[in-house]
C-alpha positions in Angstrom: 1.3 13.4 -11.9 2.8 10.0 -12.7 6.3 8.8 -11.7 7.9 9.8 -15.0 6.7 13.4 -14.5 7.7 13.3 -10.8 11.3 12.4 -11.9 11.5 15.7 -13.9 10.0 18.0 -11.3 11.4 16.7 -8.0 14.5 18.0 -6.3 15.9 17.7 -2.8 14.5 19.9 -0.1 16.0 20.2 3.4 13.8 22.8 5.1 10.3 21.8 6.1 7.3 23.5 7.9 7.7 21.3 11.0 4.3 19.5 10.7 4.1 15.7 10.3 2.6 14.3 7.1 -1.1 13.7 7.5 -2.3 10.1 8.2 -4.0 9.7 4.8 -0.8 10.2 2.8 1.4 8.5 5.4 -0.8 5.4 5.4 -0.8 5.3 1.6 3.0 5.3 1.6 3.1 2.6 4.3 0.8 0.4 2.3 3.1 0.7 -0.7 6.1 0.1 1.5 4.5 -3.0 2.8 4.1 -4.3 -0.7 7.8 -3.7 -1.4 8.7 -5.3 1.9 7.0 -8.5 0.8 8.5 -8.4 -2.6 12.1 -7.9 -1.5 12.2 -9.1 2.1 12.7 -5.6 3.5 11.3 -3.7 6.5 10.8 -0.1 5.2 8.8 1.9 7.7 7.0 5.3 7.7 7.5 7.4 10.8 5.2 10.3 11.4 7.7 12.2 13.7 11.3 11.2 13.5 12.6 14.7 14.3 14.9 13.6 17.1 17.2 12.0 14.5 17.8 15.6 13.2 17.7 17.6 16.4 20.9 19.7 16.9 23.7 20.9 14.7 25.9 18.0 15.7 23.5 15.5 14.1 22.4 17.3 10.9 25.3 19.8 10.6 22.7 22.5 10.2 21.7 21.2 6.8 18.1 20.2 7.8 15.4 22.2 9.5 12.0 21.3 10.9 12.2 17.6 9.8 9.3 15.5 11.0 8.2 12.6 8.9 10.6 10.0 7.5 10.8 6.9 5.2 13.1 4.7 7.2 15.0 2.2 5.1 15.6 -1.1 7.0 16.5 -4.6 6.0 18.3 -7.8 6.9 22.1 -7.4 7.5 22.8 -10.7 5.7 21.1 -9.6 2.5 24.0 -9.2 -0.1 21.9 -6.7 -2.1 20.4 -4.8 0.8 21.6 -1.3 -0.1 20.8 -1.7 -3.7 17.3 -2.9 -2.9 16.7 0.0 -0.5 17.9 2.4 -3.1 15.5 0.9 -5.7 12.4 0.7 -3.6 13.2 3.8 -1.6 13.3 5.8 -4.8 9.9 4.4 -5.9 8.5 5.5 -2.5 10.1 8.9 -2.9 8.5 9.4 -6.3 5.1 8.3 -4.9 5.5 10.9 -2.2 6.2 13.5 -4.9 3.0 12.6 -6.7 1.2 13.1 -3.3 2.5 16.7 -3.2 5.3 16.1 -0.7 8.9 17.2 -0.8 11.8 14.8 -0.1 15.5 14.3 0.5 17.7 11.2 0.6 19.8 11.3 3.8 22.7 8.9 4.4 25.0 10.3 7.0 23.6 13.5 8.5 21.2 12.0 11.0 21.4 10.4 14.4 21.3 6.6 14.0 21.2 6.1 17.7 18.0 8.1 18.2 15.8 5.0 18.3 13.3 6.4 15.7 12.3 2.8 15.1 12.9 -0.6 16.8 15.3 -2.9 15.1 15.6 -6.6 15.3 19.1 -8.1 16.0 19.5 -9.1 12.4 18.4 -5.8 10.9 20.2 -2.6 9.8 18.9 0.9 9.4 20.8 2.0 6.3 19.3 5.4 5.3 16.3 7.6 5.6 14.3 9.9 3.3 12.8 13.1 4.7 9.2 13.8 3.5 6.9 16.7 4.2 5.5 20.1 3.3 8.0 22.8 2.6 8.0 26.6 2.6 9.5 28.7 -0.2 13.1 27.8 -0.8 15.4 29.4 1.7 18.7 31.2 0.9 20.5 28.4 2.8 18.8 25.7 0.7 19.7 27.6 -2.5 23.4 27.8 -1.3 23.4 24.1 -0.4 21.8 23.2 -3.7 24.4 25.2 -5.6 27.3 23.6 -3.6 26.1 20.0 -3.9 24.4 20.0 -7.3 26.2 20.2 -10.6 25.3 19.8 -14.1 24.5 16.2 -15.0 27.1 14.2 -16.9 26.6 14.1 -20.7 24.8 11.0 -21.8 27.9 9.4 -23.5 29.6 9.2 -20.1 27.0 6.8 -18.7 27.7 3.9 -21.1 30.0 2.0 -23.3 28.8 0.1 -26.4 30.0 -1.8 -29.4 27.2 -0.5 -31.6 24.8 2.5 -31.8 22.4 2.2 -28.9 18.8 1.3 -29.5 16.4 4.2 -28.8 14.8 2.4 -25.8 18.2 2.3 -24.1 18.8 5.9 -24.8 15.5 6.8 -23.2 16.3 4.7 -20.2 19.7 6.4 -19.8 18.1 9.9 -20.0 16.0 8.9 -17.0 19.2 7.8 -15.2 20.7 11.2 -15.9 18.0 12.6 -13.6 18.5 10.1 -10.8 19.7 11.5 -7.5 23.1 10.2 -6.2 25.3 10.8 -3.3 26.9 14.3 -3.7 25.7 14.0 -7.3 28.6 11.7 -8.3 26.5 9.7 -10.8 28.7 6.6 -10.4 26.5 4.1 -12.3 27.6 2.9 -15.7 26.0 0.8 -18.4 27.6 -1.5 -20.9 25.9 -2.8 -24.1 27.8 -5.6 -25.7 26.7 -8.5 -27.9 23.1 -7.3 -27.5 23.3 -7.6 -23.7 22.9 -4.6 -21.4 24.4 -4.5 -17.9 24.6 -1.9 -15.1 27.4 -1.6 -12.6 29.4 0.7 -10.3 33.1 0.8 -9.7 34.7 0.7 -6.3 32.1 0.7 -3.5 33.0 3.1 -0.7 29.7 4.1 1.0 26.6 4.9 -1.0 27.4 3.6 -4.5 25.1 0.6 -4.2 22.2 2.9 -3.2 22.9 4.9 -6.3 22.9 1.7 -8.4 19.4 0.8 -7.1 18.1 4.3 -7.7 19.5 4.3 -11.3 17.9 0.9 -12.0 14.6 2.2 -10.7 14.7 5.2 -13.1 15.7 3.0 -16.0 12.9 0.6 -15.3 10.2 3.3 -15.0 11.1 4.6 -18.5 11.5 1.2 -20.2 9.1 -1.0 -18.4 11.9 -3.5 -17.8 14.4 -4.2 -15.1 17.8 -5.5 -14.1 19.1 -8.4 -12.0 20.4 -7.3 -8.6 24.0 -6.6 -8.2 26.8 -4.6 -9.8 27.0 -6.1 -13.3 23.4 -7.2 -13.2 21.9 -8.0 -16.6 18.9 -6.3 -18.1 15.7 -8.4 -18.0 13.0 -8.1 -20.6 9.5 -8.4 -19.0 
């Protein structure tokens, strides 16, 4: 399975079997995270057992069960594009985990940030985590949560504005963005194609929109082989 295939088959899972990910797969993910850390000046870490961040209903609101291993998304507080970078590289790691046969879920608010699952430097911020692990058959609660949170993706024309008919390669990239996870499935990322220039942006930023921007850019890049500048309004870069 490659990343493009992983995009199509992956969906969020919140109930796990309660066993940490084996060292072989965990180390492979950490090696990839180390590469991304060097590229983007981040400090993404793999944690074999971060279950204490999800212990108790008061922390996870009962949405998660038997969580053990985590991708912990950390970076420098002063980085203007921190959340977007973590969304971008976190999604690439999530897709790698999918190719390794692991299930995943982005988690922004429903975990205990004070649980000391990792040590942070004074200038660092733990922004988000991704749960990873083996899962049992989908539970009734998961199906109910999925039905409550998920909704049909927006039609393609709601993702962009353009002054001409879109080139096919942009259409293919936008189809990948349709499949990108976003906070409560809001799909806030928009694209604009004007004067032969493509940009990606989000509107008002309240909490997780910049993560969503990074995730959407990652999906677009995987399907087109090209990328965007960082930032809302970042321009498409041919590579």
